[in-house]
LUMSEVO-143549 format. One line per field, with one value per residue: x, y, z of N, C-alpha, C in turn; residue in three letters. Coordinates in Angstrom, 1 decimal. Example, Ala and Ser with C-alpha at 12.3 -4.5 7.8 and 13.67 -1.06 7.14 Angstrom:
! residues 2
n_X c(13.2, 12.8)
n_Y c(-5.7, -2.2)
n_Z c(7.8, 7.1)
ca_X c(12.3, 13.7)
ca_Y c(-4.5, -1.1)
ca_Z c(7.8, 7.1)
c_X c(13.2, 12.9)
c_Y c(-3.3, 0.0)
c_Z c(7.8, 7.9)
residuo c(ALA, SER)
***
This chain:
! residues 193
n_X c(-11.1, -8.7, -6.8, -6.5, -5.1, -2.8, -2.0, -1.4, 0.7, 2.6, 2.8, 3.9, 6.4, 7.5, 7.5, 8.1, 9.1, 10.1, 8.1, 8.7, 8.0, 6.6, 5.7, 4.1, 2.1, 1.0, 0.1, -1.9, -3.8, -4.9, -5.5, -8.1, -9.7, -11.3, -13.8, -15.1, -17.7, -17.6, -17.9, -18.2, -18.1, -15.5, -14.6, -16.2, -16.8, -16.4, -16.4, -14.5, -11.4, -10.2, -8.9, -6.4, -5.9, -4.9, -4.4, -5.3, -6.4, -8.0, -9.1, -8.8, -10.1, -9.3, -11.1, -12.4, -15.1, -15.8, -17.5, -19.7, -18.5, -16.8, -13.5, -10.8, -8.0, -6.2, -5.1, -5.2, -3.8, -3.3, -1.3, -0.7, -0.9, -3.6, -5.6, -7.7, -5.8, -5.2, -7.2, -6.7, -4.1, -4.1, -6.3, -8.8, -12.0, -12.7, -11.9, -12.1, -13.4, -13.2, -13.2, -14.2, -13.3, -13.5, -14.5, -13.0, -10.4, -9.2, -7.2, -8.0, -6.7, -6.9, -6.1, -5.0, -4.2, -2.3, -0.4, 0.4, 1.5, 3.7, 5.1, 5.8, 7.2, 10.0, 10.3, 7.8, 7.5, 9.5, 8.3, 6.1, 7.3, 8.6, 6.4, 5.2, 7.2, 7.2, 4.6, 5.1, 7.0, 5.5, 3.7, 5.4, 6.2, 3.8, 3.3, 5.4, 4.6, 2.1, 2.9, 4.9, 4.5, 2.9, -0.6, -0.7, 1.8, 1.4, -0.5, 0.8, 2.8, 1.3, 0.3, 2.7, 3.1, 0.7, -0.3, -2.6, -4.7, -6.9, -8.6, -9.3, -10.5, -13.1, -13.0, -13.6, -12.9, -10.1, -9.5, -10.1, -8.2, -5.9, -6.3, -7.7, -10.3, -12.7, -13.0, -10.6, -8.9, -9.8, -9.0, -6.2, -5.8, -6.6, -4.6, -2.4, -2.5)
n_Y c(-26.8, -26.6, -26.9, -24.3, -23.1, -24.6, -23.7, -21.0, -21.3, -22.4, -20.2, -18.3, -19.4, -19.3, -16.6, -15.0, -16.2, -19.3, -21.1, -22.6, -26.0, -25.9, -23.3, -23.2, -25.0, -23.4, -21.2, -22.5, -23.0, -20.5, -19.3, -18.4, -19.8, -18.5, -18.3, -16.0, -14.2, -12.1, -8.6, -8.5, -6.8, -6.5, -4.8, -1.9, 1.7, 3.3, 1.0, -1.0, -2.3, -5.3, -7.4, -9.1, -9.8, -12.4, -12.8, -15.3, -15.9, -13.9, -10.4, -7.5, -4.4, -1.2, 1.5, 4.9, 7.1, 10.2, 13.2, 11.9, 10.3, 7.3, 6.5, 4.8, 3.6, 1.6, -1.6, -5.0, -8.2, -11.7, -13.4, -11.3, -9.3, -7.6, -5.0, -2.6, -0.2, 2.1, 1.8, -0.7, -0.6, 1.7, 1.3, 2.6, 3.8, 2.7, 4.6, 3.7, 1.4, -2.1, -4.2, -7.0, -7.6, -9.7, -13.1, -14.4, -16.2, -16.4, -15.9, -15.2, -13.5, -12.7, -9.6, -9.8, -12.5, -12.5, -10.8, -12.3, -14.5, -13.2, -12.5, -14.9, -16.4, -16.0, -16.2, -15.6, -13.0, -12.0, -12.5, -10.8, -8.3, -8.3, -8.3, -5.8, -4.1, -4.5, -3.4, -0.7, 0.0, -0.1, 1.9, 4.1, 4.2, 4.8, 7.4, 8.8, 8.4, 9.8, 12.4, 13.1, 12.0, 11.8, 11.3, 9.3, 8.0, 7.1, 5.2, 3.3, 2.5, 1.3, -0.9, -2.3, -3.3, -4.5, -6.2, -7.4, -5.9, -4.6, -6.7, -7.5, -5.4, -2.9, -0.2, 2.3, 2.1, 1.8, 4.2, 6.0, 5.3, 6.1, 8.7, 10.1, 10.9, 8.5, 8.8, 10.1, 8.0, 6.1, 7.4, 7.4, 4.6, 4.0, 5.2, 3.7, 1.2)
n_Z c(7.7, 9.0, 7.0, 6.1, 8.1, 7.9, 5.4, 6.0, 7.8, 6.0, 4.2, 6.0, 6.4, 3.8, 3.2, 5.4, 8.2, 9.5, 11.7, 14.9, 15.9, 18.4, 18.5, 16.3, 17.1, 19.2, 17.7, 16.1, 18.0, 18.5, 16.1, 13.9, 11.3, 8.4, 5.9, 3.8, 2.1, -0.9, -0.4, 2.3, 5.4, 7.4, 9.4, 10.6, 10.5, 13.6, 15.0, 17.3, 16.4, 17.0, 15.9, 13.9, 10.6, 8.4, 5.1, 2.9, 0.4, -2.1, -2.1, -0.2, 0.8, 2.4, 3.5, 4.0, 4.8, 3.5, 3.5, 2.3, 0.3, -0.5, 0.1, -1.0, 0.7, 0.9, -0.3, 0.3, -0.4, -1.1, 1.3, 3.0, 5.9, 7.5, 9.0, 10.7, 11.1, 12.8, 14.8, 15.7, 16.8, 18.4, 20.0, 19.6, 18.4, 15.1, 12.1, 9.7, 7.2, 6.6, 4.0, 2.1, -1.2, -2.9, -2.7, 0.2, 1.9, 5.1, 8.0, 11.3, 14.1, 17.4, 19.1, 21.7, 21.8, 19.7, 20.8, 22.9, 21.6, 20.4, 22.7, 23.8, 21.9, 20.1, 17.3, 16.3, 17.1, 15.4, 12.9, 13.1, 13.3, 10.8, 9.1, 9.8, 9.1, 6.3, 5.7, 6.5, 4.6, 2.3, 2.9, 3.0, 0.3, -0.9, 0.1, -1.1, -3.7, -3.8, -3.3, -5.3, -7.8, -11.0, -11.9, -13.9, -13.5, -10.9, -11.4, -13.1, -11.4, -9.4, -10.8, -11.1, -8.6, -7.9, -10.3, -11.3, -10.3, -11.6, -12.1, -9.7, -8.2, -8.4, -10.8, -9.8, -7.1, -7.4, -8.7, -6.6, -4.7, -6.1, -6.0, -8.0, -10.5, -11.7, -14.5, -15.2, -14.7, -16.6, -18.9, -18.6, -18.5, -21.1, -22.6, -22.0, -23.2)
ca_X c(-10.5, -7.3, -5.9, -6.2, -4.0, -1.6, -1.6, -0.9, 2.1, 3.5, 3.1, 4.8, 7.8, 8.0, 7.6, 8.6, 10.0, 9.6, 7.8, 9.1, 6.8, 5.9, 5.1, 3.1, 1.0, 0.4, -0.6, -3.1, -4.8, -5.5, -5.9, -9.5, -9.9, -12.6, -14.1, -16.1, -18.1, -17.4, -18.8, -18.3, -17.4, -14.8, -14.6, -17.0, -16.5, -16.9, -16.1, -13.1, -10.8, -9.4, -8.4, -5.5, -6.3, -3.9, -5.2, -4.8, -6.9, -8.9, -8.6, -9.5, -9.7, -9.7, -11.6, -13.1, -16.1, -15.7, -18.5, -20.6, -17.8, -15.9, -12.1, -10.0, -6.6, -5.3, -5.6, -4.5, -3.9, -2.8, -0.1, -0.5, -1.7, -4.3, -6.5, -7.9, -4.5, -5.3, -8.1, -6.1, -2.9, -4.4, -7.4, -9.8, -13.0, -12.1, -12.3, -12.1, -14.1, -12.4, -14.2, -13.7, -13.7, -13.7, -14.5, -11.7, -10.1, -8.3, -7.0, -8.2, -6.1, -7.3, -5.0, -4.4, -3.5, -1.2, 0.6, 0.9, 2.4, 4.9, 5.8, 6.3, 8.0, 10.8, 10.1, 6.5, 7.8, 10.2, 7.3, 5.3, 8.2, 8.8, 5.1, 5.0, 8.2, 6.7, 3.6, 5.7, 7.7, 4.4, 3.1, 6.4, 6.1, 2.5, 3.5, 6.2, 3.8, 1.1, 3.6, 5.8, 4.2, 1.7, -1.6, -0.3, 2.9, 0.9, -1.2, 1.8, 3.5, 0.3, 0.3, 3.9, 2.9, -0.5, -0.5, -4.0, -5.7, -8.1, -9.4, -9.6, -11.2, -13.7, -12.2, -13.9, -12.0, -8.7, -9.3, -10.0, -6.9, -4.9, -6.6, -8.2, -11.6, -12.8, -12.9, -9.2, -8.3, -10.1, -8.1, -4.9, -5.7, -6.6, -3.3, -1.4, -2.8)
ca_Y c(-25.4, -26.8, -26.7, -22.9, -22.8, -25.1, -22.7, -19.8, -21.7, -22.5, -18.9, -17.6, -20.0, -18.9, -15.1, -14.4, -17.0, -20.6, -21.2, -23.8, -26.8, -25.5, -22.0, -23.6, -25.5, -22.3, -20.5, -23.3, -22.8, -19.1, -18.9, -18.7, -19.7, -17.9, -18.1, -14.9, -13.8, -10.8, -7.6, -8.7, -5.8, -7.1, -3.7, -0.7, 2.9, 3.4, -0.3, -1.3, -3.4, -6.2, -8.6, -9.0, -10.8, -12.8, -13.1, -16.4, -15.7, -12.8, -9.1, -6.7, -2.9, -0.4, 2.8, 5.7, 7.8, 11.6, 13.9, 10.9, 9.5, 6.4, 6.7, 3.6, 4.0, 0.4, -2.9, -6.2, -9.4, -12.9, -13.5, -10.1, -9.0, -6.3, -4.6, -1.2, 0.0, 3.1, 1.3, -1.9, -0.3, 2.7, 0.9, 3.6, 3.4, 2.8, 5.6, 2.9, 0.2, -3.1, -4.9, -8.0, -7.3, -11.0, -14.1, -14.4, -17.1, -15.7, -16.3, -14.1, -13.7, -11.6, -8.8, -10.4, -13.8, -12.1, -10.2, -13.5, -15.3, -12.5, -12.5, -16.3, -17.0, -15.0, -16.3, -15.0, -11.6, -11.7, -12.5, -9.6, -7.2, -8.3, -7.9, -4.4, -3.4, -4.5, -2.4, 0.6, 0.3, 0.2, 3.3, 5.1, 4.3, 5.5, 8.8, 9.4, 8.4, 10.9, 13.7, 13.4, 11.3, 12.2, 10.3, 8.2, 7.3, 6.3, 4.0, 2.4, 1.9, 0.4, -2.1, -3.0, -3.9, -5.3, -6.3, -7.8, -5.1, -4.3, -7.9, -7.7, -4.3, -2.0, 0.9, 3.4, 2.0, 2.0, 5.6, 6.8, 4.9, 6.9, 10.2, 10.7, 10.4, 7.3, 9.3, 10.3, 6.6, 5.5, 8.0, 6.9, 3.2, 3.9, 5.6, 2.7, -0.1)
ca_Z c(7.9, 9.4, 5.9, 6.0, 9.1, 7.3, 4.3, 6.7, 8.3, 4.8, 3.8, 6.9, 6.2, 2.5, 3.1, 6.7, 9.0, 9.8, 13.1, 15.5, 16.1, 19.6, 18.2, 15.3, 17.9, 19.9, 16.6, 15.7, 19.1, 18.6, 14.8, 13.5, 9.9, 8.0, 4.5, 3.8, 0.7, -1.4, 0.2, 3.8, 6.2, 8.6, 10.4, 10.2, 11.2, 14.9, 15.7, 17.8, 15.7, 17.9, 15.2, 12.8, 9.6, 7.4, 3.9, 2.1, -0.9, -2.3, -2.0, 0.8, 0.7, 3.5, 3.1, 4.9, 4.1, 3.8, 2.7, 1.6, -0.7, 0.1, -0.4, -0.7, 1.0, 1.1, -0.8, 0.8, -1.2, -0.5, 2.1, 3.7, 7.1, 7.4, 10.0, 10.7, 11.8, 14.0, 15.8, 16.3, 17.6, 19.4, 20.7, 19.5, 17.4, 13.7, 11.2, 8.4, 6.9, 6.0, 3.2, 1.1, -2.6, -3.5, -1.7, 0.9, 2.9, 5.9, 9.4, 12.2, 15.4, 18.3, 19.5, 22.9, 21.4, 18.9, 21.7, 23.7, 20.7, 20.3, 24.0, 24.1, 20.8, 19.4, 15.8, 16.0, 17.2, 14.2, 11.9, 13.3, 12.9, 9.3, 8.5, 10.0, 8.2, 4.9, 5.6, 6.6, 3.3, 1.3, 3.2, 2.5, -1.2, -1.2, 0.4, -2.2, -4.9, -3.8, -3.3, -6.3, -9.1, -11.8, -11.8, -14.8, -12.9, -9.8, -11.9, -13.6, -10.3, -8.8, -11.6, -10.8, -7.3, -8.0, -11.7, -11.6, -9.5, -12.3, -12.1, -8.3, -7.6, -9.3, -11.2, -8.9, -5.9, -7.8, -8.9, -5.3, -4.2, -6.8, -5.8, -9.2, -10.8, -12.6, -15.8, -15.4, -14.7, -17.9, -19.9, -18.4, -19.0, -22.6, -23.2, -21.6, -23.8)
c_X c(-9.1, -6.4, -5.6, -5.1, -2.7, -1.1, -0.9, 0.6, 3.1, 3.8, 4.1, 6.3, 8.4, 8.3, 8.2, 9.6, 9.3, 9.3, 8.2, 7.8, 6.0, 5.1, 3.9, 1.8, 0.2, -0.4, -1.9, -4.2, -5.5, -6.0, -7.3, -9.6, -11.3, -12.7, -15.3, -16.4, -17.6, -18.4, -18.9, -17.5, -16.8, -14.7, -15.4, -16.5, -17.2, -16.7, -14.7, -12.6, -9.8, -8.8, -7.4, -5.9, -5.1, -4.6, -4.6, -5.3, -7.9, -8.3, -9.5, -9.1, -10.1, -10.1, -12.2, -14.1, -16.0, -16.7, -19.3, -19.8, -16.9, -14.5, -11.2, -8.5, -5.7, -6.0, -4.7, -4.8, -3.3, -1.5, 0.3, -1.4, -2.4, -5.2, -6.8, -6.8, -4.7, -6.1, -7.4, -4.9, -3.2, -5.6, -8.5, -10.8, -12.4, -12.7, -12.5, -13.1, -13.1, -13.3, -13.6, -14.2, -13.9, -14.0, -13.1, -11.6, -9.0, -8.2, -7.2, -7.5, -6.4, -6.0, -4.3, -3.7, -2.3, -0.1, 1.2, 1.9, 3.8, 5.8, 6.4, 7.3, 8.7, 10.5, 8.8, 6.7, 8.6, 9.2, 6.5, 6.1, 8.4, 7.5, 4.9, 6.0, 7.7, 5.5, 4.1, 6.4, 6.6, 3.8, 4.1, 6.3, 4.9, 2.6, 4.3, 5.4, 2.8, 1.8, 4.3, 5.4, 2.9, 0.7, -1.2, 0.8, 2.4, 0.2, -0.2, 2.5, 2.6, 0.3, 1.6, 3.8, 1.8, -1.0, -1.9, -5.1, -7.0, -9.1, -9.9, -10.6, -11.9, -12.9, -12.4, -13.1, -10.5, -8.5, -9.2, -8.7, -5.8, -5.1, -7.1, -9.6, -11.6, -12.6, -11.4, -8.5, -8.6, -9.3, -6.7, -4.8, -5.8, -5.3, -2.1, -1.6, -1.9)
c_Y c(-25.5, -26.6, -25.2, -22.5, -23.4, -24.2, -21.5, -20.1, -21.8, -21.1, -18.1, -18.1, -19.5, -17.4, -14.4, -15.2, -18.3, -20.7, -22.6, -24.7, -26.3, -24.2, -22.3, -24.1, -24.4, -21.4, -21.2, -23.1, -21.5, -18.7, -19.4, -18.6, -19.2, -18.0, -17.1, -14.5, -12.4, -9.8, -7.7, -7.5, -6.4, -6.1, -2.6, 0.5, 2.9, 2.1, -0.4, -2.5, -4.2, -7.4, -8.2, -10.1, -11.1, -13.4, -14.2, -16.4, -14.6, -11.5, -8.3, -5.2, -2.3, 0.9, 3.6, 6.5, 9.3, 12.3, 13.0, 10.1, 8.5, 6.5, 5.6, 4.1, 2.8, -0.8, -3.9, -7.4, -10.6, -12.7, -12.2, -10.0, -7.7, -6.2, -3.1, -0.7, 1.0, 2.5, 0.1, -1.5, 0.7, 2.4, 2.0, 3.1, 3.6, 3.9, 4.9, 1.8, -0.8, -4.1, -5.9, -7.6, -8.5, -11.9, -14.3, -15.6, -16.4, -16.3, -15.1, -14.5, -12.5, -10.9, -9.4, -11.7, -13.5, -11.6, -11.4, -14.3, -14.6, -12.5, -13.9, -16.8, -15.9, -15.0, -15.6, -13.5, -11.1, -11.6, -11.2, -8.4, -7.1, -7.9, -6.4, -3.6, -3.4, -3.5, -1.0, 1.0, 0.6, 1.6, 4.4, 5.3, 5.0, 7.0, 9.5, 9.5, 9.6, 12.2, 14.1, 12.9, 11.9, 11.0, 9.0, 7.4, 6.5, 5.1, 2.9, 1.7, 1.0, -0.9, -2.9, -3.8, -4.9, -5.4, -6.6, -7.0, -4.8, -5.5, -8.1, -6.6, -3.4, -0.8, 2.1, 3.3, 2.2, 3.5, 6.4, 6.5, 5.8, 8.4, 10.9, 10.3, 9.2, 7.7, 9.5, 8.9, 6.0, 6.1, 7.5, 5.4, 3.1, 4.3, 4.6, 1.3, -0.4)
c_Z c(8.4, 8.3, 5.7, 6.9, 8.5, 6.2, 4.9, 7.2, 7.1, 4.3, 4.7, 6.6, 4.9, 2.5, 4.3, 7.4, 9.3, 11.3, 13.7, 15.7, 17.3, 19.3, 17.2, 16.0, 18.6, 18.9, 16.3, 16.8, 19.1, 17.2, 14.5, 12.0, 9.5, 6.5, 4.5, 2.4, 0.4, -0.7, 1.7, 4.4, 7.4, 9.7, 9.8, 11.0, 12.5, 15.7, 16.2, 17.0, 16.6, 17.2, 14.1, 11.9, 8.7, 6.3, 3.1, 0.7, -0.9, -2.1, -1.0, 0.6, 2.0, 3.0, 4.2, 4.1, 4.5, 2.9, 1.8, 0.5, 0.0, -0.6, 0.0, -0.4, 1.2, 0.4, -0.1, -0.1, -0.4, 0.2, 2.8, 4.9, 6.9, 8.7, 9.9, 11.7, 13.0, 15.1, 16.5, 17.2, 18.7, 20.3, 20.8, 18.4, 16.0, 12.9, 9.8, 8.4, 6.3, 5.3, 2.2, -0.3, -3.4, -2.4, -1.1, 1.8, 3.8, 7.3, 10.3, 13.5, 16.2, 18.8, 20.7, 22.6, 20.6, 19.8, 22.6, 22.9, 20.6, 21.6, 24.3, 23.1, 20.0, 17.9, 15.5, 16.1, 15.9, 13.0, 11.9, 12.9, 11.4, 8.6, 8.6, 9.2, 6.8, 4.7, 5.6, 5.2, 2.2, 1.6, 2.8, 1.0, -1.6, -0.9, -0.7, -3.4, -4.9, -3.9, -4.6, -7.7, -9.7, -11.6, -12.7, -14.1, -11.7, -10.3, -12.4, -12.5, -9.5, -9.5, -11.4, -9.5, -7.3, -9.5, -12.1, -10.8, -10.3, -12.4, -10.6, -7.7, -8.7, -9.6, -10.3, -7.6, -6.2, -8.0, -7.6, -4.6, -4.8, -6.6, -7.1, -9.4, -11.7, -14.0, -16.2, -15.5, -16.0, -19.0, -19.8, -18.9, -20.5, -23.2, -22.9, -22.2, -24.9)
residuo c(MET, ASP, SER, LEU, ILE, ASP, GLN, ALA, LEU, HIS, SER, PHE, ALA, GLU, ARG, TYR, VAL, THR, LEU, SER, PRO, THR, CYS, ALA, VAL, ALA, PHE, ARG, GLU, VAL, ALA, GLU, PRO, MET, SER, VAL, PRO, LYS, GLY, THR, LEU, LEU, VAL, THR, GLU, GLY, GLN, TYR, SER, ASN, HIS, MET, TYR, PHE, LEU, LEU, SER, GLY, THR, ILE, ARG, GLU, TYR, TYR, VAL, LYS, ASP, GLY, LYS, ASP, ILE, THR, ASP, TRP, PHE, ALA, ILE, GLU, HIS, GLU, PHE, THR, CYS, ALA, ILE, ASN, SER, TYR, PHE, LEU, LYS, VAL, PRO, SER, GLU, HIS, TYR, VAL, GLU, THR, LEU, GLN, PRO, CYS, GLU, LEU, ILE, LEU, VAL, LYS, ARG, LYS, ALA, LEU, ALA, GLN, LEU, CYS, ALA, GLU, PHE, HIS, GLU, PHE, GLU, THR, LEU, SER, ARG, MET, ALA, ILE, THR, ARG, ILE, MET, LEU, HIS, LEU, GLN, ARG, ARG, ILE, VAL, SER, ILE, GLN, PHE, GLU, THR, ALA, ALA, GLN, ARG, TYR, VAL, ASN, LEU, LEU, LYS, VAL, LEU, PRO, ASP, ILE, THR, GLN, ARG, ALA, PRO, LEU, GLY, HIS, ILE, ALA, SER, PHE, LEU, GLY, ILE, THR, GLN, GLU, THR, LEU, SER, ARG, ILE, ARG, ALA, SER, HIS, LYS)
***
């Protein structure tokens, strides 16, 4: 499992910032590598989310249930951080579920340990800020997409960001993420072949 931590450190260096040897040692002490099967619920509605996950392989979706329907509002893939955001940052029960859509390898870091890393190491604080900025930019793009784009444009733009999403997630989850029915998604996909 140490190799998963090595993979995470390598990913941080390639995509965010290189950690000093001292910071890397501190990260190793608090990082919990996990291999979880498809369909694992990492967070459920009503649970307090006290963990940040860094995904090394696989796909995770975040969703909530409204009127008996589950609605996907986020996909996370390799080299991304994810958690039940409101619960994690506001320390309230989660309104979301966080579920693996494929077998996943990930690193779990508890909130308190993550805060300690940020307090002790400037480079880890920088990494956290860069990750949060990336998430905020994705959220801003999603808001613009929902407000101003047609369903077909939303699908095309999703494929630009996640070109293999149809191999990673069931079409029903993709349709709910786009705010359309699965039938509408099927028509859009047929017209874009």
